[in-house]
C-alpha positions as CSV (number, residue, x, y, z in Angstrom):
1,X,-44.4,14.5,-39.6
2,X,-47.5,13.3,-41.7
3,X,-49.1,14.4,-44.2
4,X,-52.2,14.9,-41.8
5,X,-50.5,16.2,-39.3
6,X,-48.1,18.5,-40.6
7,X,-52.3,20.1,-42.3
8,X,-53.7,20.4,-39.0
9,X,-50.4,22.0,-37.8
10,X,-51.3,24.8,-40.6
11,X,-54.8,24.7,-39.4
12,X,-54.1,25.6,-35.8
13,X,-54.3,29.6,-35.2
14,X,-51.3,31.0,-32.9
15,X,-52.2,33.6,-30.1
16,X,-50.9,36.2,-31.7
17,X,-52.5,36.8,-34.8
18,X,-55.9,35.8,-31.7
19,X,-54.7,38.9,-30.2
20,X,-54.1,41.3,-33.3
21,X,-57.4,40.6,-34.4
22,X,-59.1,41.2,-31.3
23,X,-57.8,44.6,-31.2
24,X,-58.2,45.4,-34.3
25,X,-62.1,44.7,-33.0
26,X,-62.3,46.9,-30.4
27,X,-60.5,49.6,-31.9
28,X,-63.4,49.5,-34.8
29,X,-65.8,49.5,-32.1
30,X,-64.2,52.9,-30.8
31,X,-64.2,54.5,-33.6
32,X,-67.3,53.4,-34.9
33,X,-69.0,54.5,-32.0
34,X,-66.6,58.1,-31.2
35,X,-68.1,58.8,-34.9
36,X,-71.6,58.6,-33.9
37,X,-71.2,60.6,-31.1
38,X,-69.1,62.7,-33.1
39,X,-71.5,63.4,-35.8
40,X,-75.2,63.5,-34.2
41,X,-73.4,66.5,-31.5
42,X,-71.0,68.1,-33.4
43,X,-71.0,70.5,-36.3
44,X,-68.3,68.8,-38.7
45,X,-69.7,65.5,-39.1
46,X,-68.1,65.7,-42.4
47,X,-64.8,65.4,-41.6
48,X,-64.7,63.5,-39.3
49,X,-65.8,60.8,-41.6
50,X,-63.2,61.1,-43.2
51,X,-61.3,60.6,-40.4
52,X,-63.0,57.5,-39.3
53,X,-62.0,55.8,-43.1
54,X,-59.4,56.9,-43.4
55,X,-58.1,55.3,-39.4
56,X,-60.6,52.1,-40.1
57,X,-58.3,51.4,-43.2
58,X,-54.6,52.0,-41.8
59,X,-56.3,49.6,-39.2
60,X,-57.7,47.2,-41.9
61,X,-54.8,47.5,-43.7
62,X,-52.3,46.5,-40.8
63,X,-54.6,43.5,-39.4
64,X,-53.8,41.9,-43.5
65,X,-49.9,42.6,-44.0
66,X,-49.9,40.5,-40.3
67,X,-51.9,37.9,-41.2
68,X,-49.7,37.4,-43.8
69,X,-46.5,37.4,-42.3
70,X,-47.0,34.9,-39.7
71,X,-50.8,33.3,-41.2
72,X,-47.5,30.7,-43.0
73,X,-45.3,30.5,-39.9
74,X,-43.4,27.7,-38.7
75,X,-44.7,26.2,-35.5
76,X,-42.5,27.4,-32.2
77,X,-41.1,23.3,-32.4
78,X,-39.4,23.7,-36.0
79,X,-35.3,23.9,-35.4
80,X,-35.6,24.3,-39.1
81,X,-34.1,21.7,-40.0
82,X,-34.0,19.7,-43.1
83,X,-34.4,16.2,-44.7
84,X,-31.3,14.1,-46.0
85,X,-31.4,13.9,-49.9
86,X,-32.7,9.9,-50.9
87,X,-29.2,9.0,-52.3
88,X,-28.1,10.1,-49.2
89,X,-30.4,8.8,-46.2
90,X,-29.8,4.7,-47.1
91,X,-26.2,5.5,-47.0
92,X,-26.4,7.1,-44.2
93,X,-28.9,4.3,-42.6
94,X,-26.6,1.5,-44.0
95,X,-23.3,2.7,-41.6
96,X,-22.8,0.7,-38.4
97,X,-25.7,-1.3,-38.3
98,X,-27.0,-5.2,-38.0
99,X,-29.6,-7.5,-39.1
100,X,-31.5,-9.8,-36.1
101,X,-34.0,-12.1,-36.8
102,X,-36.4,-12.5,-33.3
103,X,-39.1,-13.9,-31.9
104,X,-41.2,-12.7,-28.5
105,X,-44.4,-13.5,-27.1
106,X,-46.5,-10.6,-26.6
107,X,-50.2,-9.9,-24.4
108,X,-52.9,-9.3,-26.7
109,X,-54.4,-6.4,-24.9
110,X,-54.4,-3.0,-27.2
111,X,-50.9,-0.8,-27.3
112,X,-49.1,-4.0,-26.1
113,X,-47.3,-3.3,-29.4
114,X,-47.4,-0.2,-29.9
115,X,-45.7,-0.1,-26.5
116,X,-43.3,-2.7,-27.5
117,X,-42.6,-0.6,-31.1
118,X,-42.0,2.3,-28.7
119,X,-39.1,0.8,-26.8
120,X,-37.1,-0.8,-29.8
121,X,-37.7,3.1,-31.5
122,X,-35.5,4.6,-28.4
123,X,-32.4,1.9,-28.7
124,X,-32.1,3.0,-32.2
125,X,-33.8,0.2,-33.4
126,X,-35.6,0.4,-37.1
127,X,-38.5,-2.1,-37.4
128,X,-37.7,-3.6,-40.8
129,X,-41.0,-6.3,-41.0
130,X,-43.2,-7.5,-38.3
131,X,-45.4,-11.0,-38.2
132,X,-47.7,-11.7,-35.9
133,X,-48.7,-15.4,-35.2
134,X,-51.5,-16.2,-32.9
135,X,-52.0,-18.1,-30.4
136,X,-55.2,-19.0,-27.9
137,X,-52.9,-16.8,-25.2
138,X,-50.8,-13.9,-26.9
139,X,-49.8,-13.5,-29.8
140,X,-45.8,-14.2,-30.7
141,X,-44.3,-11.2,-32.9
142,X,-41.4,-11.9,-35.0
143,X,-39.4,-8.5,-36.2
144,X,-36.8,-8.2,-38.7
145,X,-34.9,-5.5,-37.3
146,X,-32.1,-3.2,-38.6
147,X,-29.8,-2.1,-35.4
148,X,-27.3,-0.5,-34.2
149,X,-23.8,-2.1,-34.9
150,X,-23.4,-1.5,-30.7
151,X,-26.7,-2.5,-29.5
152,X,-25.5,-5.8,-27.9
153,X,-28.2,-9.0,-28.2
154,X,-28.5,-9.0,-24.4
155,X,-29.3,-5.0,-24.1
156,X,-31.6,-5.7,-26.7
157,X,-33.6,-8.8,-25.0
158,X,-33.8,-6.7,-22.0
159,X,-35.3,-3.6,-23.4
160,X,-37.7,-6.3,-24.6
161,X,-38.4,-7.8,-21.7
162,X,-38.6,-4.1,-19.9
163,X,-41.5,-3.2,-22.8
164,X,-43.6,-6.1,-21.8
165,X,-42.0,-8.8,-24.5
166,X,-41.5,-13.0,-23.1
167,X,-40.3,-16.2,-23.8
168,X,-37.3,-13.8,-26.5
169,X,-35.5,-15.4,-28.9
170,X,-33.2,-13.5,-31.2
171,X,-30.5,-14.2,-33.8
172,X,-28.3,-13.0,-36.9
173,X,-30.3,-12.6,-39.4
174,X,-28.6,-11.8,-43.0
175,X,-30.2,-9.6,-46.9
176,X,-32.1,-13.3,-47.9
177,X,-34.6,-12.3,-44.5
178,X,-35.7,-9.0,-46.7
179,X,-37.2,-11.0,-48.9
180,X,-41.1,-10.4,-47.7
181,X,-43.5,-13.7,-47.1
182,X,-45.6,-14.4,-49.7
183,X,-42.6,-13.9,-52.2
184,X,-40.7,-16.6,-50.0
185,X,-43.3,-19.2,-50.0
186,X,-44.4,-18.8,-53.7
187,X,-40.2,-18.7,-54.6
188,X,-40.3,-22.4,-52.3
189,X,-43.8,-23.7,-54.1
190,X,-41.9,-23.5,-57.2
191,X,-38.9,-24.8,-56.2
192,X,-40.9,-27.5,-54.5
193,X,-42.9,-28.2,-57.5
194,X,-40.2,-28.2,-59.6
195,X,-37.7,-31.0,-57.9
196,X,-39.2,-33.7,-55.4
197,X,-35.5,-33.3,-53.4
198,X,-35.8,-29.7,-53.0
199,X,-38.9,-30.3,-50.3
200,X,-36.3,-30.4,-47.0
201,X,-34.1,-27.8,-48.2
202,X,-37.9,-25.5,-48.6
203,X,-38.8,-26.6,-45.3
204,X,-35.5,-25.5,-43.3
205,X,-35.1,-22.4,-45.8
206,X,-38.7,-21.2,-43.9
207,X,-38.2,-22.7,-40.6
208,X,-34.2,-21.5,-40.0
209,X,-32.2,-24.1,-38.2
210,X,-34.0,-27.7,-37.6
211,X,-33.7,-31.1,-37.9
212,X,-35.8,-33.4,-40.5
213,X,-35.9,-36.8,-40.7
214,X,-38.0,-38.4,-42.5
215,X,-38.9,-42.7,-42.6
216,X,-40.2,-44.4,-45.2
217,X,-43.5,-46.4,-45.0
218,X,-41.5,-49.8,-45.7
219,X,-38.3,-51.0,-43.1
220,X,-35.2,-51.0,-44.0
221,X,-32.8,-53.2,-42.7
222,X,-31.6,-51.7,-39.7
223,X,-34.1,-49.0,-39.3
224,X,-38.2,-48.5,-38.0
225,X,-40.7,-48.6,-39.4
226,X,-42.3,-45.5,-40.2
227,X,-45.1,-44.6,-37.6
228,X,-48.9,-43.7,-38.7
229,X,-49.1,-39.8,-38.3
230,X,-53.1,-38.0,-38.3
231,X,-53.9,-36.9,-42.2
232,X,-53.6,-33.3,-40.6
233,X,-50.5,-33.4,-39.3
234,X,-49.2,-33.2,-34.9
235,X,-48.3,-29.8,-33.6
236,X,-46.5,-30.0,-30.3
237,X,-44.5,-27.5,-29.0
238,X,-40.5,-28.0,-30.8
239,X,-42.0,-31.0,-32.6
240,X,-43.9,-31.5,-36.2
241,X,-45.2,-34.8,-37.9
242,X,-47.1,-34.9,-40.9
243,X,-47.5,-37.6,-43.2
244,X,-44.6,-38.6,-45.7
245,X,-45.4,-37.8,-49.3
246,X,-43.9,-41.7,-50.3
247,X,-46.3,-42.8,-47.8
248,X,-43.7,-42.7,-44.4
249,X,-43.9,-40.6,-42.0
250,X,-41.9,-36.7,-42.0
251,X,-41.3,-35.3,-37.9
252,X,-40.0,-32.0,-38.3
253,X,-37.8,-30.9,-34.4
254,X,-36.3,-27.3,-33.8
255,X,-36.1,-27.4,-29.6
256,X,-34.3,-24.1,-30.0
257,X,-38.0,-22.5,-30.9
258,X,-41.9,-23.2,-30.9
259,X,-44.2,-24.4,-33.6
260,X,-46.3,-21.6,-34.2
261,X,-50.2,-22.5,-36.0
262,X,-48.9,-21.1,-38.0
263,X,-45.9,-22.1,-39.6
264,X,-47.4,-25.6,-38.7
265,X,-49.9,-24.4,-41.9
266,X,-47.2,-23.7,-43.1
267,X,-45.4,-26.4,-43.8
268,X,-48.7,-28.7,-44.7
269,X,-49.3,-26.5,-47.8
270,X,-45.9,-27.3,-49.2
271,X,-46.4,-31.1,-48.0
272,X,-50.1,-31.4,-49.8
273,X,-48.5,-29.6,-52.7
274,X,-45.7,-31.6,-53.1
275,X,-48.1,-34.8,-52.7
276,X,-50.8,-34.4,-55.4
277,X,-47.4,-33.4,-57.5
278,X,-45.7,-36.7,-57.0
279,X,-42.3,-37.7,-58.3
280,X,-40.4,-35.0,-60.1
281,X,-36.5,-34.9,-61.2
282,X,-35.3,-32.3,-63.5
283,X,-34.5,-33.7,-67.6
284,X,-31.3,-32.5,-67.0
285,X,-28.6,-34.0,-68.7
286,X,-24.6,-33.4,-69.1
287,X,-22.0,-35.3,-70.8
288,X,-18.7,-35.8,-70.0
289,X,-15.2,-36.7,-71.8
290,X,-12.3,-39.1,-70.0
291,X,-9.7,-38.3,-71.0
292,X,-9.6,-41.3,-72.9
293,X,-11.8,-39.9,-75.0
294,X,-15.1,-41.7,-74.3
295,X,-18.5,-39.4,-73.8
296,X,-20.8,-40.0,-70.9
297,X,-23.8,-38.9,-69.4
298,X,-24.7,-37.6,-65.9
299,X,-28.7,-36.5,-65.1
300,X,-30.4,-37.1,-61.8
301,X,-31.2,-40.1,-61.2
302,X,-34.7,-41.0,-59.4
303,X,-36.9,-44.3,-58.6
304,X,-37.9,-45.6,-62.8
305,X,-33.7,-46.6,-62.9
306,X,-33.7,-49.0,-59.4
307,X,-33.9,-52.3,-62.2
308,X,-30.8,-50.5,-64.3
309,X,-29.0,-50.2,-60.3
310,X,-29.8,-53.5,-60.0
311,X,-28.0,-54.9,-62.6
312,X,-25.0,-52.7,-62.0
313,X,-24.4,-54.5,-58.5
314,X,-25.0,-57.4,-59.9
315,X,-21.9,-56.9,-62.4
316,X,-19.9,-55.4,-59.5
317,X,-18.1,-57.3,-57.5
318,X,-17.7,-58.4,-54.0
319,X,-14.8,-56.2,-52.6
320,X,-16.7,-53.2,-55.2
321,X,-19.8,-53.3,-53.4
322,X,-18.2,-54.7,-49.9
323,X,-16.2,-50.9,-49.9
324,X,-19.7,-49.0,-50.8
325,X,-21.9,-50.9,-48.0
326,X,-19.2,-52.2,-45.6
327,X,-19.6,-55.6,-46.0
328,X,-21.7,-57.9,-48.2
329,X,-25.1,-56.7,-49.8
330,X,-27.5,-59.9,-50.2
331,X,-31.0,-57.4,-51.2
332,X,-30.2,-54.0,-52.9
333,X,-32.9,-53.9,-53.7
334,X,-34.2,-53.5,-50.5
335,X,-31.7,-50.6,-50.2
336,X,-32.1,-49.0,-54.0
337,X,-35.6,-47.7,-53.4
338,X,-34.1,-45.7,-50.7
339,X,-31.1,-43.9,-52.0
340,X,-32.9,-43.3,-55.4
341,X,-36.1,-41.7,-54.0
342,X,-35.5,-38.0,-54.1
343,X,-37.4,-38.2,-51.2
344,X,-34.2,-38.6,-49.3
345,X,-31.7,-36.9,-51.0
346,X,-30.0,-36.3,-55.2
347,X,-28.8,-39.2,-56.5
348,X,-26.6,-38.5,-60.4
349,X,-26.5,-41.7,-62.6
350,X,-23.8,-42.1,-65.2
351,X,-24.5,-43.8,-68.9
352,X,-21.9,-44.9,-71.0
353,X,-23.4,-44.4,-75.0
354,X,-25.0,-47.8,-74.9
355,X,-27.1,-46.5,-71.6
356,X,-26.0,-48.7,-69.9
357,X,-25.5,-47.3,-65.9
358,X,-22.1,-47.3,-64.7
359,X,-22.1,-45.4,-61.8
360,X,-24.3,-43.8,-59.3
361,X,-23.6,-40.8,-56.2
362,X,-26.0,-40.5,-53.8
363,X,-26.6,-36.9,-51.6
364,X,-28.9,-37.8,-49.0
365,X,-30.2,-36.1,-46.0
366,X,-29.5,-37.8,-42.8
367,X,-31.5,-35.2,-40.0
368,X,-29.9,-32.0,-40.2
369,X,-26.7,-33.7,-41.9
370,X,-25.2,-34.5,-45.0
371,X,-23.9,-37.6,-46.5
372,X,-21.8,-38.4,-49.6
373,X,-21.6,-42.1,-51.1
374,X,-20.5,-43.3,-54.7
375,X,-20.8,-46.2,-56.3
376,X,-18.7,-46.6,-59.8
377,X,-18.7,-50.3,-61.8
378,X,-15.5,-52.1,-62.3
379,X,-14.8,-51.7,-65.8
380,X,-15.1,-47.7,-65.1
381,X,-13.1,-47.2,-62.0
382,X,-10.2,-44.6,-62.1
383,X,-11.1,-42.8,-64.8
384,X,-12.0,-39.6,-62.6
385,X,-15.9,-40.7,-63.0
386,X,-15.9,-40.8,-58.8
387,X,-14.5,-37.3,-58.3
388,X,-16.2,-35.7,-61.0
389,X,-19.7,-37.0,-59.3
390,X,-18.2,-36.2,-56.0
391,X,-17.7,-32.6,-57.3
392,X,-20.9,-32.6,-58.7
393,X,-22.7,-34.1,-54.9
394,X,-20.4,-30.7,-53.1
395,X,-21.7,-28.0,-55.5
396,X,-25.6,-29.3,-54.7
397,X,-24.9,-29.3,-51.6
398,X,-23.7,-25.8,-50.9
399,X,-26.7,-25.0,-53.2
400,X,-29.1,-26.0,-50.6
401,X,-27.4,-24.5,-47.8
402,X,-25.6,-27.5,-46.3
403,X,-22.9,-27.2,-43.6
404,X,-21.4,-29.8,-43.6
405,X,-20.7,-33.0,-45.3
406,X,-19.5,-36.6,-44.6
407,X,-18.4,-40.4,-46.0
408,X,-18.5,-43.2,-44.4
409,X,-15.7,-45.8,-46.0
410,X,-13.0,-47.3,-45.6
411,X,-9.4,-46.4,-43.9
412,X,-8.1,-48.9,-47.1
413,X,-10.1,-47.3,-49.9
414,X,-7.0,-44.8,-50.9
415,X,-9.4,-43.9,-54.0
416,X,-12.2,-41.9,-52.1
417,X,-9.4,-40.4,-50.0
418,X,-7.6,-38.9,-52.9
419,X,-11.5,-37.6,-54.3
420,X,-12.1,-36.0,-51.2
421,X,-8.4,-34.8,-50.6
422,X,-8.8,-33.3,-54.3
423,X,-12.1,-31.6,-53.7
424,X,-8.9,-29.0,-52.3
425,X,-11.2,-28.4,-48.4
426,X,-10.6,-28.9,-45.1
427,X,-11.3,-32.0,-44.6
428,X,-11.8,-33.3,-40.6
429,X,-10.7,-37.6,-40.3
430,X,-12.9,-39.0,-37.7
431,X,-11.3,-43.6,-37.3
432,X,-13.2,-46.1,-35.8
433,X,-12.0,-49.5,-36.2
434,X,-11.4,-49.9,-39.8
435,X,-13.8,-46.9,-40.5
436,X,-12.9,-43.7,-41.5
437,X,-15.8,-40.6,-41.5
438,X,-14.0,-38.1,-43.9
439,X,-16.6,-34.3,-42.9
440,X,-16.1,-31.3,-45.7
441,X,-17.8,-28.0,-45.4
442,X,-19.1,-27.5,-48.9
443,X,-18.9,-23.4,-48.2
444,X,-17.8,-22.2,-51.7
445,X,-17.7,-26.1,-54.0
446,X,-19.9,-24.3,-56.8
447,X,-16.3,-23.3,-58.0
448,X,-14.8,-26.8,-58.2
449,X,-17.4,-27.7,-61.1
450,X,-14.4,-26.2,-63.5
451,X,-11.3,-27.2,-60.7
452,X,-8.9,-29.2,-63.1
453,X,-7.9,-32.5,-63.4
454,X,-9.6,-34.5,-61.5
455,X,-8.2,-37.2,-58.8
456,X,-8.3,-40.6,-59.4
457,X,-11.0,-42.7,-57.8
458,X,-10.9,-46.0,-56.4
459,X,-13.0,-49.0,-56.6
460,X,-15.7,-47.5,-54.4
461,X,-16.9,-45.2,-51.7
462,X,-19.5,-44.2,-49.3
């Protein structure tokens, strides 16, 4: 009960109190009338006045006693139960519950949301947060719910449907969803401002499970050029299209759930922020000491490293480039512009003590999948560089929330296979016409940074 309702109950007179007050009033009137008649017509007026005064004082005293005893009595509906202590209540609420994210469409009429909340409360469901996405007809309400773990998802959706909700979508949530929307948006904007490669990851955290396709403005071999997208973007139910910060196009798809205008506006704001800030790469540098004592520098690469990467390609043998690109490379510059761009993934560069680029490791966003690729210059192979790059890239994939990472190489590339096995993760292998696809799930991989001696890397891998 709220404070206002408690005050109203305290001010509401009780019927027994009204009855006593009415009886006291009638008694006083009757006594006054009797006293007046006795004084006017009887010989013992003073004695009668004293008796009447005593009776009136006794009646007034009884009235005061009754009012003090029953004036602050609890209402008849009060059961006398007390609220649990603050230390006990959270623990009791946390036992036997599950978090759910739910989105449903309701009519934009007074009382429709109240009916839905009442129905959820009837099933013991606690509403932790609520967002409203207005539409042209109706509104989409997004809830974060804490429900009893015995409540099945089908029962929950039936409850919502019975309260007027339509097109209901439901999935399990976790503790990260407890962060309110303004705080989450500020965190995503900060991540995007610090690193250009964070934009696709920020969009996935904002929208949930979705597929992001980024097409460069210039066509790559075997890939079409980006389509022209209006400056304000395009929203089509399950698809959103924007002008990519790199000048191409960015398409976001979510087949299981249509996008709302509110989500469209949030995504457009993040893309505009990324476009205004330009290319950004964290300046962190790490030192890798090889077994023979040589010290190498590992850092993030960006498009400014294109010329150094082209020179490294020129120093690599045809066999090394063939294992990396599955055939001869006629124009490495056309590939490197895409591979080094933080808009399409993350690239690690390895430099010798003289500052010459000797190895590259790529983590590429490929729709809803992630690809890892390595290239180590011939003279620096079989020294653990490739295995170290692979571990670091897998750690990045784990931090980014990637569910799986795949590497495409050749079955004869035993070095890449050994490096993948050295991660200590379950691997899936698919072989087709000499091409080997190795898939790993990088959950928990950050601990691999401190793993034992790295496995030997082969000539190159992709």
